[in-house]
C-alpha positions as CSV (number, residue, x, y, z in Angstrom):
1,M,0.4,0.4,-0.1
2,F,3.1,2.6,0.6
3,E,6.0,2.1,-2.0
4,V,5.1,4.7,-4.8
5,A,5.6,8.1,-3.7
6,E,4.6,10.1,-6.6
7,A,1.0,8.1,-6.6
8,Y,0.9,8.1,-2.9
9,E,1.8,12.4,-2.8
10,V,-1.3,12.5,-5.1
11,M,-4.1,11.0,-3.2
12,M,-2.8,11.4,0.4
13,G,0.2,13.7,0.6
14,R,-1.7,16.7,-0.4
15,W,-3.5,16.3,2.5
16,S,-1.4,15.3,5.0
17,R,1.0,17.9,4.1
18,Q,-2.2,19.7,5.5
19,L,-3.2,18.1,8.3
20,A,0.8,18.9,9.9
21,P,0.7,22.5,10.9
22,L,-2.7,22.1,12.5
23,F,-0.8,18.6,14.5
24,V,2.6,20.6,14.8
25,E,0.8,23.2,16.9
26,F,-0.8,20.9,19.2
27,V,2.2,19.3,20.0
28,G,4.4,23.2,20.4
29,V,8.0,22.4,18.9
30,R,9.9,24.7,20.8
31,D,13.6,26.4,19.3
32,G,16.4,24.4,19.7
33,E,14.4,21.3,19.9
34,T,15.5,17.5,18.0
35,V,12.5,16.0,16.8
36,L,12.3,12.6,15.6
37,D,9.7,11.7,12.6
38,A,8.4,8.7,12.9
39,G,7.2,6.6,10.2
40,C,7.9,9.5,7.9
41,G,6.4,8.4,4.8
42,T,7.1,11.5,1.9
43,G,8.3,13.7,4.5
44,S,5.3,16.0,5.2
45,L,5.8,16.0,8.6
46,S,9.4,17.1,8.6
47,A,8.9,19.6,5.9
48,T,6.4,21.5,8.1
49,L,8.9,21.2,11.2
50,A,11.7,22.8,9.0
51,R,9.2,25.3,8.1
52,V,7.5,26.7,10.8
53,T,9.5,25.9,13.9
54,G,13.1,26.7,14.7
55,A,13.7,22.7,15.8
56,S,17.9,22.1,15.6
57,K,17.5,18.6,14.3
58,I,14.8,16.7,12.6
59,V,15.1,13.3,11.5
60,G,12.5,10.7,9.7
61,I,12.9,7.5,9.9
62,D,10.5,4.8,7.4
63,P,10.4,1.6,6.2
64,S,9.1,2.2,2.8
65,K,12.4,2.5,0.5
66,G,10.3,4.7,-1.9
67,F,8.9,7.3,0.3
68,V,12.7,7.4,1.8
69,E,14.0,8.2,-1.3
70,Y,11.1,10.7,-2.5
71,A,12.2,12.5,1.0
72,R,15.0,12.9,0.2
73,T,14.7,14.1,-3.3
74,H,11.6,16.9,-2.5
75,V,12.6,17.7,1.3
76,A,15.9,20.1,1.5
77,D,17.0,21.4,5.0
78,S,20.0,21.9,6.5
79,R,18.8,20.0,9.7
80,M,16.8,17.2,8.4
81,T,17.7,13.5,7.5
82,F,15.8,10.6,5.9
83,E,16.9,7.0,7.3
84,L,15.2,3.6,6.1
85,G,14.1,2.1,9.1
86,D,11.3,0.5,11.9
87,A,9.8,2.3,14.4
88,Q,9.1,-1.1,16.5
89,N,13.0,-1.1,16.2
90,L,14.5,2.2,16.4
91,P,18.3,2.6,15.8
92,Y,18.5,5.2,18.4
93,S,19.8,5.3,22.1
94,D,17.4,6.1,24.5
95,E,16.6,9.6,25.7
96,S,18.3,10.6,21.9
97,F,15.2,13.0,21.1
98,D,13.4,15.6,22.5
99,R,9.5,15.1,20.5
100,C,8.8,12.3,18.8
101,M,5.7,12.5,16.8
102,A,4.2,10.0,14.2
103,L,2.0,11.3,11.4
104,L,-0.9,9.0,9.9
105,V,1.3,6.1,10.5
106,V,0.0,3.7,13.5
107,N,-3.1,2.3,12.2
108,F,-0.3,0.7,9.4
109,I,2.2,-0.5,11.8
110,P,2.2,-4.2,12.9
111,D,2.7,-3.5,16.3
112,A,2.3,-0.2,17.1
113,P,2.6,-0.5,21.2
114,K,5.7,-1.7,20.7
115,A,6.2,0.9,18.4
116,A,5.1,3.5,21.3
117,R,7.6,2.1,23.6
118,E,10.2,2.6,21.3
119,M,8.7,5.8,20.5
120,R,9.2,7.1,24.3
121,R,12.4,5.4,25.3
122,V,14.0,7.4,22.2
123,T,12.9,10.6,24.1
124,R,14.1,12.3,26.9
125,S,13.1,12.2,30.2
126,G,10.2,15.3,30.4
127,G,9.9,15.5,26.3
128,V,6.6,15.0,24.4
129,V,5.3,12.0,22.2
130,A,2.4,12.8,20.0
131,T,0.5,11.1,17.5
132,T,-2.4,11.5,14.8
133,M,-4.5,9.3,13.0
134,W,-7.8,10.2,11.1
135,D,-11.0,9.6,12.6
136,G,-12.5,6.0,12.0
137,S,-16.1,7.5,11.8
138,R,-17.8,8.9,9.3
139,A,-17.1,12.4,10.4
140,H,-14.2,12.0,8.6
141,E,-15.6,12.5,5.2
142,L,-12.6,12.3,2.9
143,T,-12.7,8.2,3.0
144,G,-15.7,7.7,4.8
145,C,-17.7,8.4,1.3
146,F,-15.2,6.0,-0.2
147,W,-15.9,3.2,2.4
148,D,-20.2,4.2,2.4
149,A,-19.9,3.5,-1.3
150,A,-17.9,0.0,-0.8
151,V,-20.1,-1.3,1.8
152,A,-23.1,-0.2,0.0
153,I,-21.8,-2.4,-2.8
154,D,-20.3,-5.2,-1.0
155,P,-21.5,-5.5,3.0
156,T,-18.7,-7.8,3.2
157,V,-16.0,-5.2,3.1
158,K,-14.7,-4.0,6.2
159,R,-14.2,-0.5,7.0
160,P,-10.6,0.1,8.5
161,A,-12.1,1.5,11.7
162,E,-13.7,-2.0,12.0
163,R,-10.1,-4.3,11.5
164,R,-8.7,-5.2,14.8
165,G,-5.6,-2.7,15.8
166,S,-7.4,0.6,14.4
167,Y,-6.3,3.7,16.4
168,G,-9.0,5.8,14.8
169,S,-10.5,7.2,18.0
170,A,-9.1,9.3,20.9
171,E,-9.8,6.8,23.3
172,A,-7.7,4.0,21.1
173,L,-5.1,6.7,20.7
174,S,-5.0,7.9,24.0
175,D,-4.9,4.2,25.2
176,L,-1.8,3.8,23.0
177,L,0.5,6.3,24.8
178,K,-0.6,5.7,28.5
179,G,0.2,1.8,27.3
180,A,3.9,2.7,26.9
181,G,3.6,4.7,30.3
182,L,3.2,8.3,29.2
183,T,1.6,10.6,31.4
184,D,-0.3,14.0,31.3
185,I,-2.3,12.2,28.1
186,E,-3.8,15.5,25.8
187,V,-6.4,15.2,23.2
188,T,-7.4,17.2,20.4
189,D,-9.5,16.7,16.7
190,L,-8.2,18.3,14.0
191,T,-10.4,18.8,11.2
192,M,-9.5,20.5,7.5
193,P,-11.8,20.9,4.3
194,C,-10.5,19.1,1.3
195,Q,-11.3,21.0,-1.7
196,F,-11.8,18.7,-4.9
197,S,-11.8,20.3,-8.6
198,S,-14.1,17.2,-9.6
199,F,-15.1,13.6,-9.5
200,D,-12.1,12.4,-11.2
201,D,-9.7,14.8,-8.6
202,Y,-11.0,12.2,-6.0
203,W,-10.9,8.9,-8.2
204,L,-8.3,8.8,-10.2
205,P,-5.3,9.1,-7.4
206,L,-7.7,6.0,-6.0
207,T,-7.0,3.8,-8.9
208,E,-2.9,4.0,-8.6
209,G,-3.2,1.6,-5.3
210,Q,-2.1,3.5,-2.5
211,G,-3.9,3.5,0.8
212,P,-6.6,1.4,2.2
213,S,-8.4,3.0,-0.6
214,G,-6.7,2.2,-3.3
215,A,-5.6,-1.3,-2.2
216,C,-9.1,-2.2,-1.7
217,L,-9.6,-1.2,-5.1
218,A,-7.0,-2.8,-6.6
219,Q,-8.2,-5.9,-5.6
220,L,-12.1,-5.6,-7.4
221,S,-13.3,-6.9,-10.6
222,E,-13.6,-4.2,-13.2
223,D,-16.9,-4.6,-13.0
224,H,-17.3,-4.1,-9.5
225,R,-14.9,-1.5,-9.5
226,A,-16.8,0.1,-12.1
227,A,-20.3,0.3,-10.0
228,L,-18.0,1.2,-6.9
229,R,-17.2,4.3,-8.7
230,Q,-20.8,4.6,-10.0
231,R,-22.4,4.7,-6.5
232,L,-19.6,7.1,-5.0
233,R,-20.2,9.9,-7.9
234,Q,-23.8,9.1,-6.9
235,N,-23.0,9.5,-3.2
236,L,-21.4,12.8,-3.6
237,F,-23.3,14.7,-6.6
238,A,-26.7,13.1,-6.3
239,N,-28.4,14.6,-9.3
240,R,-26.2,17.8,-9.5
241,A,-23.1,18.3,-12.0
242,D,-19.7,16.8,-12.1
243,G,-17.5,20.0,-10.4
244,P,-15.9,21.4,-7.4
245,F,-16.8,20.2,-4.1
246,I,-15.1,19.9,-0.5
247,L,-15.4,17.1,2.3
248,Q,-14.3,17.6,5.5
249,A,-11.5,15.6,7.2
250,K,-11.3,14.9,10.5
251,A,-8.1,13.2,12.3
252,W,-7.1,12.6,16.5
253,A,-4.2,14.3,18.1
254,V,-2.5,13.0,21.3
255,R,0.4,13.5,23.3
256,G,1.7,12.7,26.3
257,I,5.1,13.1,28.4
258,V,7.6,11.1,28.9
259,P,8.0,10.7,32.7
260,D,11.2,10.9,35.1
261,K,13.2,7.7,35.0
């Protein structure tokens, strides 16, 4: 689901770049701090940190070679480095960073609790660990409209939020950080409008197979895909002509403090 960086950028990267400043504001990075971007993807969060904060060092790490290479090519700042690696086994010593952040990634880590413990380990005492994920409810229209159509065509389809290990709620994210031993947990919702120029502006990026929606679509027969496309278009436009439209995106963000050892 996460290898073709250019396809991911068209489908979701544009929205992660829009979400990143809201997440950074919630976390509150201070001048001179060192920050780890765990599961950095194509570099949306790292680029935002470099642009809007005075962080002295920003390290992005991701298991996707394609994403890391994209970030190295497209995100340039002397404070940033991008490395290939696994959030479940971070290659850094204890207390290496002031803050550790994860943008739209914990749902896709096989052992998210282990990754959360690793994020805590590499963050100094008194430092902040924070993560954000899209809301799993229908309030998150950006992907909810796709899954509404998919389930209408095939009731056996499982929405991502219904799958075991989903972190699409405030409670699940809070429990993740609490389970890692973090304290002073704070949660907020981050909501933003997503503007599309036409139906194809929404649909065509899905056909590249990136992310859960794209992976679902890639597995369908041509007839099933055509039926899903028709149902989704009907849900979005009803009897209106094709044209610009807006979907609301909603994410949950949670942060916690690393207690003194």
